[in-house]
N, C-alpha and C positions, 0 to 999 in steps of 0.2 A: 837957405837952411843948411847947417853943417851936420853931417852924419857922423856917428861914432866910428872910430877907426877899427881895424880888424881885431886888435888886441882887446879893446873895450868890449866889442861884440862877443868875443870868445869868453870873456869873464862873465858877461851877462848870461850867455847861454849856459855856462857851468852852474851859475847861481840858480837859474830856472830848473835845470835838471835836478839839482839837489832839492829844490822846493817840491818836486814831484813826490818826494817821500812823505810829505804831509799834506798833499793836495786832496781836497774833498770835492765831492760832486756838488756842483752849484744847483740852485733851485731851477727846476725846468722852466724854459721860456713859456710865456703865456702864448698858447697857440690853440687853434681849433681842435686839435687832436689830443690835447693834454689829458682829457678824461680817459683816454685809452692807454695812457702810458703807465708803466709800472711805478708803484710808489717805492722808490729805491732809497735806502738809508744812506747817510753820508759814507763815503768810501775812501779809506786810506789806501792808496794805490800801490803801496809797497809793503811787503811783509816778509819776515824771515821764517814764518811759521811753516813747518813741513806739511805737505798735503798728500795723504794717501790717495791712490786711484779710487775715484768714487764708484760705488757699487751701482751700476746703472741697470741691473736686472730687476731691481725693486721699483715699485711705483714712485714716481717723482712727487715730492711734496711741493707746496707753494707757501711762500712766506705771506703772512697776513699783513694788511696795511698797518704801518706804524711799527712793525717788528724790526728790530735792529740786530746786527751781528757784526762779526769781523769782516775785514775787506775780502778775505778769501771766501768766507761764507756768502758774501754778496755775489761774488763772481760765480761761485758754485751754483747758487740759486738761479742766476741768469742763464747759465749753461744748461742746467737741468730743465728749466722751463722750455728752452728752445728745443732740446732733445725730445721732450715729451710731445711738443707740438708736431714734430716730424714723425715720431713713431706711430701716431694715430692716423697718419696719412699714407702709410706704405700699402701698396697693392696687395691684397690679402692672398691671392692665389699664386701670383708670379713673383712677388718680392721686390719689384722695382718701385722707384719714386718718380713722379713726373708732375710738372706744373705747366701751366699755360705758357706758350711762347708767342707773345704779342708782337705784331708788326705795326702797320699803319692802315689807313683806309683803302689803299690801292687794291689790296687782295680782295676785300669785300666787294668793292666796285667791279673788279674783274669777274668775280664770281657771279654777280647779277648779269653781267654781259654774257658770260658763258651759257648760263641757263637760257637766256633769251636767244642766243645764237642757235642752241639746240632745240628751241621751241619746247622747253621743259621748265617753264616758269612755275614756281610753287608760290601761290599767293601769300601763304603765311611766312615762309622764309623771306620773301620779298618785302613784306610789311616790316618785319623785324630788322632787316638789313637797312631799309630806308631810315628807320629810327636811329640806328647806330650811326649812319653817315651824318644825319642831322646833328646828333649829339657831339660829333667830333669837329663840327665846323667852327672856325675861329670867328671872333667878333668882326673882323674885317671882311669876312665872306669866303675866305679860302680855307684850304685844308693843309695841315703840316705833315711831315714825315717822321716827326718824333715829338714827344711831349715837351711843350714849352718852346717849340720851334716856330719859325715864321711860316706863312703860307708858301706852298711850293706849287709850281705851275702844273706839273704832271699829275700830282695827287689831286689837285683841284679840278682839272679837266676831267679826270676819270670819275671823280665823285659826282660832279655836275651831270655828266652824261648818264651815269648809272641811275641817278635820280630821275632824269627825264624819261628813260626807257621804262622806268618803273611806274610811270603815270603821274609824276609830280609836274605841276604846271610851271612853266618858265616865269609866270607872273607872281609866283609866291614871293613874299618879301625876302626870304632867305636865299631864294634862287637869284633874285635881282642883285643882291649883295655879292653873291658868288660870281655872277657874270661880270659885274663891274671890277671885281678884284682880278679875275682872270684876264680881262682886257688890259688892265693896268700892268700886268706882268708880261704883256706882249701877245696874248692870245694863244690859240692852239699851236701855231707854228713854232712856238718856243718850247713845246713839250718834248720829252725824250723819245727815243726811237721806239721803245716798247709801247708807249702810249699811242703813237702814230700807227703802229701795226694793228693794235686793237681797234682803233677807229676805222682803219681801212676795211676791216672785216664787216663794217656796217655802212660803208660808203660815206663815212664822215671825214675821210682824208684820202687823198689820191695816192695810189701805189707808187706813182712817180716821185713822191716825196719821201718814200721809204727806201733805205739802202738795199742794194741788191745782194742777195746771198744765194747764188745758184747751187742747186743740189749736186752739181758736178764735183764740188769739192770733196764729196764722199769717195770719189774715185782716186784721189791723190794717195800715193803710198803713205803708209803709217809713219815712215821715217822721214818723209818730206818735210821741209821747213814749215810749210803752211798747212800741214795736215790737221785734220779735226782733232787729233790727239795732242796737238801742241797747245791747245787751250784747256782751260780748267774743266773739272768735272761738271760743275754747275752750268758752265757755258755750253758744253756738249749736250747736256740733258735738255736745256732750253732751246738750243739752236737746231738740233737735228729734226725735231718735229716741225719747226718753223720752215726748214728747207722744203718740206712737203707742202706746207701752207703757201709759201712764196710762189712755188711752181704752179699752184692751182688758183690762187687768189680768189677764194670763195667769198661770197657776199650774203649777208643777211639784210634784206631791205626793210626799212622802217617807214612809218608814216612821216610826212614832212614835219609835223609838229613835234616829233620826238628827235629831230635832228638838232645839230648844234651850230648852225650857220652863224648864230649870234655871237659865238666865241671867237670869230675871226675878225681881226682889226680891219682888214680889207676884204672885199668879196672874194670868195674862193676862186672864182673864175679868173681873177687877175693875178693870182699868186704865182710867182716865179720860184719854184721850190729850191732851185740850186742856190738861191741867195739866203736860205734859212738853214738852221741846224738840221741835220748834222753836215750839210754840204757847204756851208759858208767857209771860204778858204782862209788860211792864215795869211798874215800880211807879207811874210816872206814868200818868195816865189817857189823855191824848191824845198819843201818840208815833207816829212813822211805823210802828214795828214793830207796835204794837197795832192800828193801822188795818188793816194787811195781815192780821193774824190774824183780824179780823172779816170782812174781804173773803174770806179763805179759807173761812170757814164758809158764806158766801153761795155761793161757787163749788161747794162740796160739795153744796149743795142743787140747784144747776143740773145737776151731773153725774148726778144721779139721773134726771132727765128732760130731757136736752138736746134742742134743736131738731134733728130728724133731718137735715134738708137742710143745716143749717149745720155740724153735726158731720161729715157726709160730705164736704162741700166742704173743711173745714179739714184733715181727715185726708188727703185727696187732695193738698192743697198741701204738707203736711208730708212725705208720701211722695215727692212729686216732687222737693222740695228735697233730701231725703236721697239719693235715687238719683242725682241730678245730681252731688252732691258725693262720691259713692263711685266715680265714673268712673275716677279715677286709679289708680295702682298702689300707693299708700301707705295705702289704707284711709281711712275717713271722718275728715277732719281730721288724719290720720296720727298720731293719739294714742290711747292707751288711757286711759280707758274708752269714749271715743266710738265706737271701732271695735267694742267688745263690745256697746254699746247698739244699734248698727245691725243686728247679727245678731239680737238679740232682737226688734227692730222688724220685721225681715223676716219672722220667724216669725209675728208678729202679723198681718202683711199676707197671710199664706197661703203664703209661700215654704217649700218643703220643705227639709230639711237638705241633701239631695243636689242642690239646685238650683245651677247654676253660679255664680250671684251669691253665694249663701251660702258655697259652697266657696271662692270667691275671697277673701271677707272672712275666713274662717277661716285660710286660708293666710297672709294678711297679718298676722294675729295670731300665728300660729305662728312667723313670722320674728322676733318679738320675744323668743322663748325664749332663755335663757342656760343652757347646760348646763356645770356645773362641779362642784367638790367642796366639801363642808362637813364640819365636825366635829360629830358627834352621839355623846354618851356616850364621848368620848375616841377615837372611831373616825372615820377619814377615809372619807367615803362620797360616791358620786355623787349629785348633786342637780340640780334645775332650778328656775329662777325666771323671772319676766317683767320686762322693762324697758318703760317707757312709750312709747318711740319710739327712733328712731335719730338720731344727731347729726353726720352727715358734713360738712355745710356749716359748721357752727359749729366743729367740731374742726379742719377743714382750714384755714379762714381764720385762726383764732387761731394755729395752728402756723406758718403761712406768715409771719405778722408776727414771731413769735419767731425763726424761722430766719434771716430777713433781718436782724433786729437782731443776731443772733449772727454775722454776717459772711458768710453764704452769698451767693454772687453772684446778682444778680437774674435772670440767664438760666440758672441752674443747672437741669439737666434735671428733677430732681424738682419744682422750683418751676414749671417750664414745664408739666409734666403736671398739677400741681394747679391752675394757673391755667386751663388749658383745661377741666378738669372744672368749675370754678366758672362759667366763662362759659357752658358748656353747660347749666347749671342755672338760668340767669336766667329769670324768669317772662316769659311772652309773652301770658298770658291775663288778662282782667279778672276780679278776684275780689271778695269781699264788701267789701273796703276801698273800693271805688268809691262805696258809699253814703255814706261819711263824708268822702271826699275826691274830689269830682266832677272836679276838674281833673287828677287824677293819671292817668298812663298806665302800663301794665305795665313792670316793669323791676327789681323787687326780687328778693330771694333768700329762700328758705324755710330751715328748720332741718334737715329730714329728707332722705331720698333723693328723695322726691317729695311735694310738697304744693303743687301749682301754684296753687291758689286762695288760698293763705294765706302769702304772703311776710311777713317781719317786719322791722321797722326795725333791730333789733339785729344780726341776721345780715347784713343788707344793708350796714350801716355798716362792719362788720368786714371783709366781703368787699371792699368798695371800698377800704379802707385797704390790704388785701393786694395787690389788683390794681394799685394805683397804684405799688407798689414793685417789680414784676416786669417782665421783658421777654420777650416771645415773638415769633416771626417774624410772627404775624398781628397786627401792631401796630394796623392800622386797626380791626379787629374788636374788639380789646381797648379801644381808646379809645372806640369807640361804645358798648360795653357799660358802661363806666364812666360815660359821660354819661347813658345811660338810667337806670342805677341811682341816680345822684346826683339826677336829676330826680324820681324816685319818692320817695326819702327826703325831699327838701325839701318835696314836696307833702304829706307826711304830718305836717308840723309843726302842732301844735295852736294854737288861738287863745290859749292861756295861755303860749305861747312854748316849751313843752316838747314831747317826743315820747312817745307810747305805743308799744306793741309792734306791734299789728296793725291798729289803727284810729285815726282822728283824732277827738279830742274825745269819747272814749268814757268819760264822766265823770259820768253821772247817778247820784250817790251813793245816791239813794233806793232804787235796785234792791237794794242790800245789806241792806235792812231786810225784804225779803219772806221768809217762812218758808223757802222753797226755798233761799235763799242763806245758809244758816247758816255756810258756809265764808267768807263775806265776800270772795269773789274773783270776783264776777260781771262785773266791769268791767275795763277796760284803760286807765286814765288815764295822763297824762304822768308820767314818773318822772325822778328826777335821774340815775340811772345811764345811762338811754338818751339823755338830753339831753347828758350829758357825752360819750358815745360819738359822737353826731352832730357835736358840735363838733370832736372829734378827727378824724373823717372829713373835715370841711370843711378842716381844716388840712392833712391829707394830700393833698387835691386842689388845694392851692395858694391857698386863700382865707384871708383874715384878718378882722379885726373890722369891716371895711367891708362885708362881706356882709350883706344885709338880714335874714338869719335869725339872726344872732349876737346882736344887742342884745336881742331878745325872749327868747332862750335864756338869756343872762346874767341878765336880770331874773328869769326863772323860777328859776334856780339860787340866786340870792340870797334869794328868798322861801322856797325849800324848805330852806335850810340850817338845821340844828338849832342850838339855843342853845349847845351845846358845841362847835360848829364842824364837826361831821360831816355827812354826807349819808346818807340812807336808801338801802339797797340792795334794790330790789324783786326783782331776778333773781339775786342772789348774796348769800350770808350774810356780813354784812349791811351794817352801817355801814362796815366796812373796805372792802368791795367798792364801795359807793356813793361813798365819799370818794375812792378811787383813780380810779374812772371819771370823776368830775368834775374832779379835778386834772389828769388826763391830757388831758382836753378843753380845759381852760383854758390849759395850756401850749401845746398845738398851735395854738390860735387866736391866740396872742400876747398873752394877758392879762398885765397887770402883776402879777408874782408877789409883790410886796412889799405888796400891798393887805392891810388888816387881816383881811378875811374869809378870805383864803387862809392867812394866818399862823395864824389860829385853827384852821383845818383841820389844819395841820402840827402845832400844839401838841397837838391831840387825838390824832392818830396816834402821836406820840411818847409820850404819856401812857399809851397802851394796850399798849406793848411789854412782853412777858413777860421774866422774869429770864433765860431761856435765850437771849434775843436775838430770838426769833421773835414772831409775832403769831397770835392765834387768836380766833375768835368762835363761840359756840354758836348753834344754831338757836333756843335759848331766848331770844335777844335780841329776837325778834319779839314775845315775850309779857311779858318782864320787863325793866324799865329797868336793873336791877342787872347784867344780863348783856350790856349793849351794849358791844361791843368787847372782851369778856372771853371767854376760853376757852383750852384747851390749844393750843399752837402747832401750826400745820400749814404744810406747804410752800406751798400755794396762797395762803393768806391772808397769810403772810409776804411772798410775792412781790407781792401787791396793795399791801400797806402800803409796801414798798420802792419800787415803781413810783410810788405816790402821792407819797412824800416826794421822790424824785428828780425827778419832774415839777415839784415845787414848789421846786426849786433846792437841795435838801438833800443832795446827793450826798456832800459832805465831812463830814457830821455823824457823830457818835458812834453815833447810833441806826441809821443806815444801815450803818455798819461792822459793828455787832453782828448786824444782820439778814443781811448777806451771809455772815458766819461761820456763822450758823445753817444757811443753805442748803447751804454747802459741807460742813459737818459731817454733814449728814443725807443727802447724795447717796450712793447705792449704787455699787458697783464697776462695774456695767453702765451707769451714767449716769442711772439713774432715781431717783425718790423714792417713798416709800411714804406713803399717806394713806388712812385708813379713814373719815374724817368726811364727812358730807354738807355741802358748802359751796355747793351750788347751790339755788335756790329755785324751786319750781313755784308753790305758793300759800302765802304766809306763814301759819304756825301750823297748816297742814293737810297740806302735801305738799312734801317736800324731795327734792333730787336729789344724787346723788354722781356727778359727772363723773369717770370713772376717769383721765382725762388732765389734769385741772386741776392736779394735783400734778406734772405733767411739763412742759407747755409754759409755764406761768406762771413757775416758777423759772428755766427757761432764759431767758426774756425778761428777767427782772429781773437776772440775772447779766450778760447781754449789755449791757443798758442801763448797768449800773454800770461795766463794763470800758470801754465807749466814752466815757462821760462823764468817767471818771477819766484816761484816757490820751489822749483826743482833744478833750475839752471839748464834745462834742456826740454825740447819738445818730445811728444810721444813719437813723432816721425823720426827724430834723432835716435831714439832708443831702438826702434824697429830697424833703422838703417845700420846701426852698430851691430845688432844681432845678425842681420843678414850678411854684413861684411865679415863677421867672424866665422860664420858657418858656410858662406858661399852658396846659400840655398838655391838662388835663382841664376847663378852664373851659367851662361850658355857656353858650350864647348867651342863655339866659333872663335 
């Protein structure tokens, strides 16, 4: 087959772009959810009609079915319905917005195990959790780690074990299917390290098959290469309680019928653990992983006869660190499983289950419970599952940016309340980040309701973007908050020019070769998506390319760009997310959008558009190159692609017109969108997130950007940026 040459394709592309001026929304596809979709009139996606800023303080109306209007009216109506949907969901007393943050079944399974370990089984919670686990089982018998994904060995082993200790018989048909699937995947020995640690607590796996992590590492100097502060925040929060657990190796004994011997391909007594993950060696003789495997064997010998006074001192230091970091109201690190590990560690330290500190930690975990309904055997039943943490700062800041782009007045009362909430959550305490960024002073924002010691760059940058666009009576306090926040973010820039999430220069890759780090997420290096976000923040605060942080950041992004023109998305799935984040930052900072490296990114995004006009990307893209930028269309990923293209000056393109159509077609009558996929990333290949409102505020943001660029030639964010640039309102004297 002969393909058209470059000139012909260019002519066709120009023709299609011109056709976007008269493109109409097609009839919605016949699908099960069609009855929930809005009855949208045909839309001419280009208009020269000027558009005043909508008055959003008034009640939002709703177009009745069959009513028609101009293209701008249709966009207005879609945006208003979305805004109305959000305004009714703001927290009444505190002013934040927050939605569920869904992970996978592993957290719920671990929660059942934790309560059993503590002998605090709640029959009603257990019953609901069992139903949730059953509802998530795949037809082949296993459990996935993201919607639409294949069975995954660790998730499947945890779910099966949790069901057994909850009283489910191994002879149930769905348990037999699960057993067969787990055995087909290699059995328990193929599960990850964290699964094996959990099983060892119940004598279902031998501690000899678990990597050694002696608590003596707490005694290493903070500046030492292998210091506990050389790994990421989440790794510290998870690992330090485990150091206490490893040293004590507590056991909760179970009746034999609740064990999982049937999940081992060969009898447990015959297993040679050094031949299985994470101890199986690389084929090459001298590799970093092989060196650490040998070192692990040495550490196991030491663990048999540790120096008593050294072990005691190291355990004391680990316990002190953990107790200090549990002082807040959000639990250790404000993330599960660190919170669960801290409870087990407290028991190892002699704390009783009814001790106030243990009870506080349990309450903080219980606040992560989600009670809803699921379908089991065609019946709708009440269920319960666990989310890893709360996300009010992230949800609130992103939504504020979307609402403002949608035309909401900067002093609108809901925005004022949200701004005050964000200002009240700015950190004032020195956290672990101080060890990597000595010159930084407190001023960042965290992700959760409370996590004072662990602000992160991504949340801080998005919060600063939002605060720069609002007006509240406390103007001086707002300006001071912005200056402190910006100073903290800038101080966290890495020596490579990029930004990581929680620490600076957290990039000692050798750590990812130790047996304990089989998830390869022990570190927090600079990433393209965060670097793009920080450039966007700088633009929102009135800075341009003359700022000293910009040139190193641009150099970093050019180095990190993939050969196909995209950028990797560390914190969102995946290259679509990363490419949008970078392009948005480049536009905000005033980069020349005609540069070849930007046009390559545009070409990549356009090449990944689906036939339905949307964009999608599976979590599988972290493991398979063939899946990069490929997947069923989703509202959130379509919005990211659209915002990326529009940031790169492609608002008038045929691709953008089709993408806008996709969002309008899939909006429901109440102003919302539906999305079941996991499009957020915790740890690539291991742990994914489904932000329940990603499919809400990102489409709103994209539609608002499109309307403003088409009718006014600029975004609301551009106007705010120009105002700040001319007044220098948030410029720090540094």
